[in-house]
C-alpha positions in Angstrom: 39.2 46.6 -34.7 36.4 48.2 -32.7 36.7 47.5 -29.8 32.0 46.8 -30.3 33.8 44.3 -31.8 36.6 42.5 -30.0 35.4 42.0 -25.9 32.6 40.2 -27.9 34.8 38.1 -29.0 37.0 38.0 -26.6 34.6 37.1 -24.2 32.7 34.8 -25.9 36.6 32.4 -26.7 36.7 33.1 -22.6 33.3 31.3 -22.4 33.8 28.8 -24.8 37.4 28.0 -22.6 35.0 28.2 -19.5 32.6 25.1 -20.9 35.9 22.7 -21.6 37.5 23.5 -18.6 34.4 24.4 -15.8 35.5 27.1 -14.1 33.3 29.3 -14.7 29.9 29.2 -16.4 30.9 29.2 -20.6 28.2 29.5 -21.7 27.1 31.8 -20.4 29.4 34.0 -20.6 29.0 33.9 -24.8 24.5 34.6 -24.2 26.1 37.7 -22.1 28.3 39.0 -24.8 26.2 38.9 -27.2 23.8 41.0 -25.6 26.6 42.9 -25.0 27.1 43.3 -28.2 23.3 44.0 -29.1 23.4 47.5 -26.8 25.9 48.9 -27.6 25.0 47.9 -31.8 21.5 48.6 -31.0 18.5 48.5 -33.9 16.3 45.7 -35.1 18.7 42.8 -36.3 21.2 43.4 -33.2 18.3 41.5 -31.1 16.9 39.8 -33.2 20.4 38.2 -33.3 20.5 38.2 -29.1 17.2 36.8 -29.7 18.6 33.9 -31.9 21.1 33.2 -28.6 18.7 33.4 -26.4 16.5 30.5 -27.5 19.6 28.4 -28.3 20.8 29.3 -25.0 17.2 27.8 -23.4 17.2 24.7 -25.2 20.9 23.7 -24.7 20.6 24.2 -21.4 17.6 22.6 -21.5 19.1 19.7 -23.2 22.5 20.1 -21.5 20.2 18.3 -18.4 18.2 16.6 -20.1 18.7 14.0 -22.2 22.2 12.6 -19.8 19.6 12.5 -17.4 17.8 10.3 -19.0 20.3 8.0 -20.3 21.5 8.0 -16.7 17.9 6.7 -15.3 18.7 4.0 -18.4 21.9 2.9 -16.9 20.2 2.5 -13.6 21.5 5.3 -12.0 20.1 7.1 -9.3 19.1 9.9 -8.4 19.9 9.8 -4.4 23.5 8.2 -6.5 23.5 12.1 -8.5 23.1 14.6 -5.9 26.1 11.9 -4.1 28.3 12.5 -7.1 27.3 16.4 -7.1 28.2 16.9 -3.7 31.0 14.9 -3.7 32.0 17.2 -7.6 31.7 20.7 -4.6 34.4 19.2 -2.8 36.4 17.5 -5.3 36.4 21.1 -6.7 37.9 23.3 -3.1 39.6 20.0 -2.8 41.6 18.9 -6.4 42.2 22.5 -8.4 40.9 22.6 -12.3 39.8 18.3 -12.1 38.5 17.8 -8.6 35.4 18.7 -9.9 34.8 15.7 -12.4 36.9 13.6 -10.3 34.8 14.0 -7.8 31.5 13.4 -9.5 32.9 10.1 -11.0 33.9 8.7 -8.1 32.0 9.2 -6.2 29.4 7.4 -8.6 31.8 4.9 -8.3 31.9 4.4 -4.5 27.7 5.3 -4.6 27.2 2.8 -6.5 29.7 0.0 -4.8 28.4 0.7 -2.2 24.5 0.1 -2.7 25.4 -3.3 -5.0 28.5 -4.9 -3.4 30.0 -5.2 -7.6 32.9 -3.5 -8.9 31.4 -4.7 -12.0 27.6 -2.4 -11.9 28.9 -0.1 -10.0 32.0 0.6 -12.7 29.5 0.1 -15.4 26.7 2.7 -13.5 30.8 5.3 -13.6 30.8 4.7 -17.1 27.0 5.4 -17.8 28.1 8.4 -15.8 31.8 9.9 -17.8 29.5 8.8 -20.6 26.3 11.5 -19.5 29.5 13.9 -18.4 31.0 14.1 -21.9 27.6 15.1 -23.6 25.9 17.1 -21.6 29.5 19.3 -22.6 29.0 18.1 -25.9 25.2 19.5 -25.6 26.9 22.8 -23.8 29.5 23.6 -26.2 27.1 23.0 -29.4 25.4 25.5 -28.2 27.5 27.4 -27.5 30.0 27.3 -30.9 25.3 27.3 -32.4 25.9 31.4 -30.6 29.3 32.0 -31.8 27.7 31.9 -35.0 25.1 33.6 -34.5 27.3 36.0 -33.5 29.5 36.1 -36.0 26.3 36.3 -38.9 24.8 39.3 -37.0 28.6 41.0 -37.2 29.2 40.4 -40.7 25.4 41.7 -41.6 25.6 44.4 -39.5 28.5 45.6 -42.0 27.0 45.4 -45.2 
């Protein structure tokens, strides 16, 4: 296997892992791997594959924030709650390796909602909605990454014919 194939393949694989374990910007790494391949391969086909990958990336990023955000608003989670939860996620990221951001985000939503409503059931309902939103966001990003990887593999196969 040539370097012009295995380097982007490894970067795509690392990016897909980065989507599930949010330590690196996974989807960005996946589309950057396709860009690297397009630069190395050149030609209309390679740049078309990158263009399609770029569109999938942009649509995936937009959906990743729009769909879960709408669901959170429908569940009654306030924007101020989300801002404070993100701040606690940043703190958690540095305090607890690997899983700290998720723990901080979810714990932050629970604590803020508990402070607002003083009702554990209501706070837990908001926390469950936030967990669903986090998993939905991750799923959308993962599907976008798989679509980009599939587009790249198709481009590689078509360029070899």
